[in-house]
C-alpha positions as CSV (number, residue, x, y, z in Angstrom):
1,M,-56.1,96.0,7.4
2,E,-58.2,98.6,8.5
3,I,-58.8,101.9,6.8
4,A,-61.1,105.0,7.9
5,P,-60.5,107.6,5.3
6,N,-61.7,111.5,7.2
7,P,-64.4,113.1,4.8
8,V,-63.1,115.3,2.2
9,V,-64.2,119.1,2.2
10,V,-63.7,121.4,-0.8
11,T,-64.5,125.4,-0.2
12,G,-62.0,126.4,-3.0
13,S,-58.8,125.5,-3.6
14,P,-57.9,121.8,-4.5
15,V,-57.3,119.6,-1.5
16,T,-54.9,116.3,-1.5
17,A,-56.5,113.6,0.7
18,K,-54.3,110.9,1.9
19,F,-55.1,107.2,2.4
20,S,-53.0,104.9,4.4
21,F,-53.0,101.0,5.3
22,T,-50.5,98.8,7.1
23,T,-49.6,95.0,5.9
24,T,-47.5,92.3,7.1
25,A,-46.0,89.6,4.7
26,A,-46.9,91.5,1.4
27,G,-44.8,92.2,-0.9
28,K,-47.1,94.0,-3.1
29,A,-50.5,96.1,-2.6
30,E,-52.9,98.4,-4.6
31,F,-55.5,100.8,-3.8
32,Q,-58.5,102.1,-5.9
33,I,-61.7,104.8,-5.6
34,K,-64.7,105.0,-7.3
35,A,-66.9,107.9,-7.4
36,P,-70.5,108.0,-6.8
37,G,-72.6,106.6,-10.0
38,V,-69.3,105.7,-11.4
39,G,-68.6,101.9,-12.8
40,V,-65.3,102.1,-12.7
41,W,-62.6,101.8,-10.4
42,T,-59.8,104.0,-10.5
43,S,-55.8,102.9,-9.1
44,L,-54.0,105.1,-7.1
45,D,-50.1,105.2,-6.8
46,L,-48.8,104.0,-3.3
47,K,-45.7,104.3,-1.6
48,P,-44.3,101.5,0.6
49,S,-42.9,102.2,3.9
50,P,-41.3,99.0,5.7
51,H,-41.1,99.3,9.5
52,G,-39.9,95.8,10.4
53,T,-42.5,93.1,9.3
54,E,-44.9,95.5,8.4
55,T,-44.9,97.8,5.6
56,K,-47.3,101.3,5.3
57,W,-48.9,102.1,2.3
58,T,-49.7,105.4,1.7
59,A,-51.5,107.1,-1.4
60,S,-52.8,110.2,-2.2
61,K,-55.8,112.1,-4.5
62,T,-56.5,115.8,-5.2
63,F,-60.1,116.7,-5.3
64,D,-61.2,120.0,-6.4
65,A,-64.2,122.1,-7.5
66,K,-65.0,119.6,-10.1
67,S,-64.9,116.3,-8.0
68,T,-68.3,114.5,-7.1
69,T,-69.8,115.1,-4.3
70,G,-71.2,112.2,-2.2
71,Q,-70.1,108.8,-0.7
72,W,-66.7,107.6,-2.9
73,S,-65.9,103.8,-2.6
74,F,-62.1,102.5,-2.0
75,L,-60.4,99.0,-1.9
76,A,-57.3,98.2,-0.8
77,I,-55.9,94.8,-1.8
78,A,-52.3,93.3,-0.5
79,H,-50.8,90.3,-1.8
80,S,-48.3,87.9,-0.3
81,G,-45.5,86.0,-1.5
82,D,-47.4,82.5,-1.4
83,G,-50.3,84.1,-3.6
84,K,-52.9,84.9,-1.2
85,E,-54.6,88.3,-1.1
86,D,-55.9,90.5,2.2
87,S,-58.6,93.1,0.9
88,A,-60.6,95.7,2.8
89,R,-63.1,98.0,1.5
90,G,-65.7,101.0,2.2
91,K,-66.8,104.3,1.9
92,F,-65.5,107.9,2.6
93,A,-67.4,111.4,1.9
94,V,-66.4,114.2,-0.5
95,D,-68.3,117.6,0.5
96,V,-67.6,119.9,-2.5
97,R,-68.6,123.4,-1.6
98,K,-68.7,125.9,-3.9
99,S,-67.7,129.3,-3.1
100,V,-70.4,132.4,-3.6
101,D,-69.6,136.0,-5.1
102,T,-69.6,139.0,-2.7
103,K,-69.5,142.9,-3.6
104,I,-69.2,145.9,-1.1
105,V,-71.8,148.5,-2.4
106,D,-72.3,152.1,-1.1
107,F,-68.9,152.5,0.4
108,D,-68.5,156.0,1.4
109,A,-65.8,158.3,3.0
110,S,-66.7,161.4,4.4
111,P,-66.5,164.4,4.5
112,D,-65.2,164.8,1.1
113,A,-62.3,167.3,2.2
114,V,-61.0,167.8,5.7
115,A,-58.1,169.2,7.4
116,K,-54.9,167.3,7.8
117,G,-55.1,165.4,10.8
118,A,-58.6,165.4,10.7
119,G,-61.0,162.1,11.3
120,I,-62.7,160.7,8.5
121,E,-65.9,158.1,8.4
122,V,-65.4,155.0,5.9
123,S,-69.0,153.2,5.8
124,G,-70.1,150.3,3.4
125,K,-72.2,147.1,3.0
126,L,-70.7,143.5,2.0
127,L,-72.7,141.1,-0.1
128,R,-73.0,137.8,-0.7
129,D,-75.0,136.4,-3.7
130,S,-76.3,133.1,-2.3
131,G,-79.8,132.6,-4.4
132,G,-79.7,136.3,-4.3
133,W,-77.5,139.6,-2.8
134,S,-77.7,139.8,0.8
135,G,-75.9,141.1,4.1
136,Y,-72.9,139.1,5.1
137,G,-72.6,139.9,8.5
138,G,-69.8,138.4,10.4
139,Q,-67.0,139.5,8.6
140,S,-63.8,141.1,8.4
141,V,-63.1,144.2,6.1
142,T,-59.5,146.0,5.6
143,I,-59.9,149.7,4.6
144,T,-57.2,150.9,2.5
145,F,-55.8,153.8,1.0
146,R,-53.6,155.0,-1.7
147,E,-51.9,158.7,-1.9
148,K,-52.2,160.8,-4.6
149,G,-49.0,160.2,-6.5
150,T,-48.3,156.9,-5.5
151,D,-49.9,153.6,-6.7
152,A,-49.8,151.1,-4.2
153,Y,-52.8,150.9,-1.5
154,R,-51.7,150.6,2.4
155,H,-53.7,148.9,4.7
156,V,-55.4,151.3,7.2
157,A,-58.0,149.7,10.0
158,K,-59.6,146.4,10.2
159,V,-63.8,146.3,11.1
160,G,-66.2,143.6,11.2
161,T,-69.9,143.6,9.3
162,G,-72.7,143.6,11.3
163,R,-75.9,141.0,10.8
164,S,-76.9,143.0,7.8
165,G,-73.7,143.3,6.0
166,W,-72.8,146.9,6.8
167,F,-69.2,148.3,8.5
168,K,-68.4,151.8,9.8
169,A,-65.2,152.9,10.9
170,R,-63.3,156.2,12.1
171,V,-59.8,157.1,9.9
172,K,-57.1,159.9,10.4
173,A,-56.9,161.3,7.0
174,D,-53.2,162.5,6.7
175,A,-52.9,162.6,2.9
176,T,-55.1,163.7,-0.2
177,G,-56.0,160.1,-1.7
178,W,-58.3,157.6,-2.4
179,W,-60.0,155.4,0.1
180,R,-61.4,151.8,-0.8
181,A,-63.0,148.7,1.5
182,E,-61.4,145.0,0.5
183,F,-62.6,142.0,1.7
184,A,-60.3,138.6,1.9
185,G,-62.7,136.2,0.9
186,N,-62.8,132.4,2.6
187,G,-63.4,129.2,2.1
188,G,-66.8,129.9,1.1
189,A,-66.9,133.2,-0.4
190,R,-65.0,134.8,-2.8
191,A,-62.8,138.2,-2.7
192,S,-64.2,141.3,-3.6
193,V,-63.2,145.4,-3.5
194,S,-65.1,148.4,-3.2
195,D,-65.4,151.5,-5.6
196,T,-62.7,154.3,-4.9
197,D,-63.7,157.4,-3.0
198,R,-61.1,160.4,-2.9
199,V,-60.7,162.4,0.2
200,D,-58.4,165.9,-0.3
201,V,-56.8,166.7,2.4
202,K,-55.0,170.6,3.3
203,V,-52.8,171.7,5.0
204,A,-54.3,175.6,5.3
205,P,-56.9,175.9,7.8
206,K,-60.2,176.9,6.8
207,V,-60.8,180.5,8.2
208,V,-64.3,181.1,7.3
209,D,-67.5,179.7,8.9
210,S,-70.8,178.8,7.1
211,R,-74.0,177.6,8.5
212,I,-77.4,176.0,7.4
213,V,-80.6,177.9,8.2
214,D,-84.1,177.7,8.0
215,F,-83.9,173.9,7.3
216,D,-87.2,172.6,7.6
217,A,-88.9,168.7,6.5
218,R,-92.7,169.5,5.4
219,P,-95.4,168.4,7.1
220,D,-94.3,167.2,10.3
221,R,-96.7,164.4,10.2
222,V,-97.1,162.6,6.6
223,E,-98.8,159.0,5.0
224,E,-96.3,156.5,4.1
225,G,-95.7,157.1,0.6
226,D,-96.7,161.0,0.3
227,R,-93.9,163.6,-0.6
228,L,-91.8,165.3,1.7
229,S,-90.5,168.7,1.3
230,L,-87.2,169.5,2.9
231,R,-85.9,173.1,2.4
232,G,-83.0,175.1,3.6
233,R,-80.4,177.9,3.3
234,L,-76.7,178.0,3.0
235,Q,-75.1,180.8,4.3
236,L,-71.2,182.0,4.1
237,D,-69.6,184.6,6.9
238,T,-68.5,187.5,5.5
239,R,-67.3,190.7,6.3
240,H,-70.6,192.4,5.9
241,G,-72.4,189.5,7.9
242,W,-74.3,186.4,6.7
243,D,-74.8,186.2,3.2
244,G,-76.2,183.3,0.7
245,Y,-73.4,180.6,-0.6
246,A,-74.4,179.8,-4.3
247,G,-73.4,176.8,-6.2
248,K,-72.7,174.5,-3.5
249,K,-73.4,170.5,-2.9
250,V,-75.7,170.2,-0.1
251,V,-76.1,166.6,1.3
252,I,-79.5,165.7,3.1
253,L,-79.2,162.9,5.3
254,F,-82.1,160.8,7.1
255,R,-81.7,159.0,10.7
256,A,-84.8,156.5,11.1
257,D,-86.3,156.3,14.7
258,G,-84.1,153.6,16.4
259,S,-80.9,153.8,14.2
260,S,-77.6,155.1,14.7
261,R,-77.0,155.8,11.2
262,W,-77.7,158.8,9.3
263,D,-77.8,157.8,5.3
264,D,-77.2,160.0,2.5
265,V,-81.0,160.5,0.9
266,A,-80.9,163.4,-1.3
267,R,-78.3,165.7,-2.9
268,D,-78.6,169.6,-4.2
269,W,-76.8,172.2,-5.1
270,T,-77.7,176.1,-3.8
271,D,-78.9,178.5,-5.8
272,R,-77.5,182.2,-6.2
273,D,-79.2,183.1,-2.8
274,G,-77.9,179.9,-0.8
275,R,-81.4,178.1,-1.2
276,F,-81.4,174.4,-1.8
277,G,-84.3,171.7,-1.5
278,A,-85.2,168.1,-2.5
279,D,-89.0,166.4,-2.4
280,V,-88.6,162.8,-1.3
281,T,-90.7,159.9,-0.4
282,A,-91.8,159.3,3.1
283,R,-91.1,155.7,4.0
284,R,-90.4,155.7,8.0
285,S,-90.7,158.1,10.7
286,G,-87.2,159.9,11.5
287,H,-84.7,162.8,11.6
288,W,-83.8,165.0,8.8
289,R,-80.7,167.3,8.2
290,A,-78.4,169.2,5.9
291,V,-75.1,168.8,5.8
292,F,-72.4,171.3,3.8
293,A,-69.0,169.3,3.5
294,G,-66.9,172.6,3.1
295,N,-64.0,173.5,0.8
296,D,-60.3,174.8,0.7
297,D,-61.3,178.3,2.6
298,V,-64.6,177.4,4.0
299,R,-65.5,175.2,7.1
300,G,-68.5,172.8,7.1
301,S,-71.7,173.0,8.6
302,S,-74.8,171.0,9.2
303,S,-78.5,171.9,9.9
304,G,-80.2,170.8,13.5
305,S,-82.3,168.2,12.8
306,D,-86.5,167.8,12.1
307,H,-88.3,165.2,12.7
308,V,-91.3,163.8,10.6
309,T,-93.7,161.1,11.8
310,V,-94.6,158.5,8.8
311,V,-97.8,157.1,9.7
312,R,-99.9,154.1,7.6
313,P,-102.3,155.4,5.5
314,Q,-106.0,154.9,6.4
315,P,-107.5,151.8,5.2
316,E,-109.3,152.0,2.0
317,P,-113.4,151.6,2.2
318,D,-114.6,148.2,2.2
319,R,-114.8,146.9,-1.8
320,S,-116.4,143.8,-3.2
321,A,-114.0,140.9,-4.2
322,S,-113.2,140.4,-8.1
323,R,-111.6,137.4,-9.9
324,V,-110.1,136.9,-13.1
325,V,-111.3,133.1,-14.2
326,K,-110.9,131.2,-17.6
327,F,-107.8,132.5,-18.8
328,N,-105.8,130.7,-21.6
329,A,-103.1,131.7,-23.7
330,S,-103.0,129.6,-27.3
331,P,-101.8,128.0,-29.3
332,E,-99.3,126.1,-27.2
333,P,-96.6,125.8,-28.7
334,G,-96.1,129.3,-30.5
335,R,-94.3,130.1,-32.7
336,Y,-91.6,133.4,-32.8
337,G,-92.7,136.1,-33.5
338,R,-96.4,135.3,-34.2
339,Y,-99.2,136.0,-32.4
340,L,-100.7,134.7,-29.2
341,K,-104.4,135.0,-28.4
342,F,-105.2,135.3,-24.8
343,T,-108.7,134.7,-23.5
344,G,-110.4,134.8,-19.7
345,K,-113.5,136.0,-17.6
346,L,-113.6,139.3,-15.2
347,Q,-116.2,139.1,-13.0
348,V,-117.2,140.6,-9.3
349,D,-119.0,139.1,-6.3
350,D,-122.4,141.3,-5.9
351,S,-125.2,140.5,-3.4
352,S,-126.2,138.0,-5.9
353,G,-123.1,135.9,-6.6
354,W,-120.2,136.3,-9.3
355,E,-121.4,138.2,-12.5
356,G,-119.4,139.4,-15.8
357,Y,-117.5,143.2,-15.1
358,R,-116.7,145.3,-17.7
359,G,-113.3,147.1,-16.6
360,K,-109.7,147.6,-17.8
361,V,-107.4,144.7,-17.6
362,A,-103.3,144.4,-17.7
363,L,-101.6,141.3,-19.8
364,Y,-98.4,140.5,-18.2
365,F,-95.5,138.3,-19.2
366,K,-92.2,136.4,-17.1
367,A,-89.8,134.9,-19.4
368,K,-88.7,131.3,-18.7
369,G,-85.7,131.6,-16.0
370,S,-86.6,134.9,-15.0
371,H,-88.2,136.4,-11.7
372,K,-90.2,139.3,-12.9
373,W,-93.2,139.8,-14.5
374,S,-93.5,142.8,-17.3
375,Y,-96.4,144.7,-18.6
376,V,-97.4,143.8,-22.1
377,K,-100.7,145.5,-22.9
378,T,-104.0,146.7,-21.4
379,T,-107.2,145.5,-22.5
380,R,-110.9,145.7,-21.6
381,S,-113.7,143.1,-20.8
382,N,-116.7,143.7,-22.3
383,G,-120.4,143.9,-20.3
384,S,-120.3,140.2,-19.2
385,G,-116.8,140.1,-18.3
386,N,-115.1,138.1,-21.2
387,L,-111.5,139.1,-22.3
388,Y,-109.6,139.1,-25.6
389,T,-106.7,140.3,-26.9
390,K,-103.3,139.0,-28.5
391,A,-99.4,139.7,-28.8
392,R,-96.5,138.8,-30.3
393,T,-94.3,136.4,-28.7
394,Y,-90.9,136.1,-29.0
395,K,-89.3,133.9,-25.9
396,S,-91.0,130.9,-24.1
397,G,-92.7,132.0,-20.6
398,Y,-95.7,132.6,-18.6
399,W,-98.3,135.0,-19.0
400,K,-101.6,136.1,-16.8
401,F,-104.4,138.7,-16.6
402,V,-104.3,141.4,-13.9
403,F,-107.1,143.5,-12.5
404,N,-106.0,146.6,-10.5
405,G,-109.4,147.2,-9.2
406,D,-111.3,150.2,-8.8
407,G,-113.7,152.2,-6.5
408,D,-116.1,149.5,-6.4
409,F,-114.2,146.4,-6.3
410,Y,-110.2,144.7,-5.2
411,G,-108.2,143.7,-7.4
412,D,-107.3,140.3,-8.6
413,S,-105.0,137.9,-11.2
414,S,-105.8,135.1,-13.0
415,R,-103.5,132.1,-13.0
416,S,-100.6,132.0,-15.1
417,D,-100.8,130.0,-18.5
418,Y,-96.9,128.8,-19.7
419,V,-96.5,128.8,-23.6
420,R,-93.1,127.6,-25.0
421,V,-91.9,129.2,-28.1
422,V,-90.6,127.4,-31.2
423,R,-88.6,128.6,-34.5
424,R,-89.9,127.1,-37.5
């Protein structure tokens, strides 16, 4: 008899695998399997199905997320009436693939208020947790809507995610209600649902115009990391001319050079003269503009765009190297709530070699299992560069000294020293 089981792949729900073999003149048969690293065989129930002089035997086994991944063993034994046995053994693969978590972030339906039948834009980003949250591209996301006064969401549109997980769709708003995005999940990822965003639909047309004037992003050329000033004025068309429109929310958007997407960066409320503004950090070159979504009686408006060029800061003047050496945290192990002592030496490279240096050095700690270093305190080295300080300890983890540098020397970090903390 021959048995060639197919690989068993579990990606979410339990999977039932079937095993079958055929015997001739056998009145009884057995089928056993064994997980990797296990010494005990498990017998499976066999179901016979006669075919003339032959009998087909079938067994089944359900594998789930708790099953062991690896090469499983099987053993089939056929017993004939004269006491003879025929057997076959081999292996088959079991691959348990755990589903990852997903989430939909930055979901937005805009504008917040529109006339009945007008188009709105819904957008967001699908992320998956594969050792850290990252964009989940190539997936289908469903845009759903729940009308005010009802309990059920209905499907409106489907949209695919881009390489970085972003998605965007244009849909029609026929009623006031709440919009959201839903990811149904797949064999390797769990389903998720975004937060909701309400859009108000008004049947009556907006009869008054608004406009945004004097919008300016300054300076036109700025170093990366510097502050950027964004200012403008929202006005309302009255019977007497254009007046400042007070107490209204204005959204400031940014579109990086080479991109087609406008990102919501800042928001402000207009003062009594309609003026608004925001100060932001300059990161990339691109265009800025301001948008007023409108309301029941006033049409929305948008400013013209203003381009800002962001350049990298000029290189700092040449400085000499520094180093933090001989770092040590003691005692080891440390006792919960007691002090640890930290020593080291700060040196700088001058024309004659490494010499001790008087400077300000920070102590940092990273708990076991964490990826984040946390600031603890600051100390100073003496004229010979020697460092000494102490701090209480409550968790096992890593410690290090960090010298941020100054006008004459670049910064440096010591090696890290792990201290286990015990309670006794």
